[in-house]
C-alpha positions in Angstrom: 207.5 122.4 97.0 204.4 120.3 96.7 202.9 117.8 94.3 199.2 118.2 93.9 197.4 115.1 92.5 193.7 115.5 91.6 191.3 112.9 90.4 188.4 114.5 88.5 185.6 113.7 86.1 186.8 113.7 82.4 184.1 116.1 81.2 185.3 118.7 83.8 188.9 118.8 82.5 188.3 121.9 80.3 186.8 123.8 83.2 189.6 122.8 85.5 192.3 123.8 83.0 190.6 127.2 82.5 190.5 127.8 86.2 194.1 126.8 86.6 195.2 129.1 83.8 193.3 132.0 85.4 195.1 131.2 88.7 198.5 131.4 86.8 199.1 127.6 86.8 200.1 126.5 83.3 202.2 123.3 83.9 200.5 120.0 84.5 200.5 116.4 83.6 197.1 114.8 82.6 196.5 111.0 82.6 193.4 109.0 81.9 192.6 106.7 84.8 190.0 104.2 86.0 188.8 104.1 89.6 185.8 104.1 92.0 185.0 105.6 95.3 181.6 106.3 96.8 180.0 105.9 93.4 180.7 102.2 93.5 179.9 101.9 89.7 176.8 100.8 88.0 175.3 97.9 86.1 174.2 97.8 82.5 172.6 95.3 80.3 174.0 94.5 76.8 172.2 91.9 74.7 170.6 90.4 77.8 173.8 90.0 79.7 174.2 92.1 82.9 177.6 93.8 83.2 178.8 95.4 86.4 180.9 98.4 85.7 182.7 99.3 89.0 185.8 101.1 87.5 184.7 104.5 86.2 186.7 106.8 83.9 188.6 109.5 85.7 191.3 112.1 84.8 194.4 112.4 87.0 196.1 115.7 87.2 199.6 116.0 88.6 200.9 119.5 89.3 204.2 120.4 90.9 204.0 123.8 92.5 206.1 126.1 94.8 204.6 126.6 98.3 203.0 129.9 97.5 201.0 128.4 94.6 199.5 125.5 96.7 196.3 127.1 97.8 195.5 129.0 94.5 196.0 125.7 92.7 193.7 123.8 95.0 191.1 126.6 94.8 191.2 126.5 91.0 190.8 122.7 90.8 187.8 122.9 93.2 186.3 125.8 91.2 186.5 123.9 87.9 185.6 120.4 89.1 182.9 120.9 91.7 179.3 119.9 90.7 178.1 119.1 94.2 177.4 115.5 93.3 179.1 112.2 94.3 182.1 111.6 92.0 183.5 115.1 91.8 186.9 113.7 92.8 189.7 114.1 95.3 192.8 116.3 95.7 196.0 115.0 97.4 198.8 117.3 98.4 202.2 115.6 98.9 205.6 117.0 99.9 208.0 117.2 97.0 211.5 116.9 98.4 213.4 117.5 95.1 212.8 118.6 91.5 215.4 118.7 88.8 215.0 120.2 85.3 216.7 117.7 83.0 217.5 120.3 80.3 219.4 122.7 82.5 220.2 120.8 85.7 218.4 123.4 87.8 217.1 122.1 91.1 214.4 123.0 93.6 212.0 125.9 93.1 213.8 127.2 90.0 213.2 123.8 88.3 209.4 123.9 88.9 209.2 127.4 87.4 
């Protein structure tokens, strides 16, 4: 079992969701986030005052998958999120030692579904 965490551009969320659905991945958690990487932000002027914006809006996806769905999930995220420009995002793959479905008490791969 793996936990896949992806940081993507907010406007790419519909494309990523569509690619995930086509890959057979329907369960995910989506969170709005702020962050910066190579983009390093930007400056803007409002009423003559310069503001440095170095935390940009991102969307964080968290998807728990069984081992056989890891690569299809990664491929779907890349397919939906890639623009070829700086700021497309990152994907992190972590080991998931345990998963428990609260409603039924199921554990492991059965709990992920």
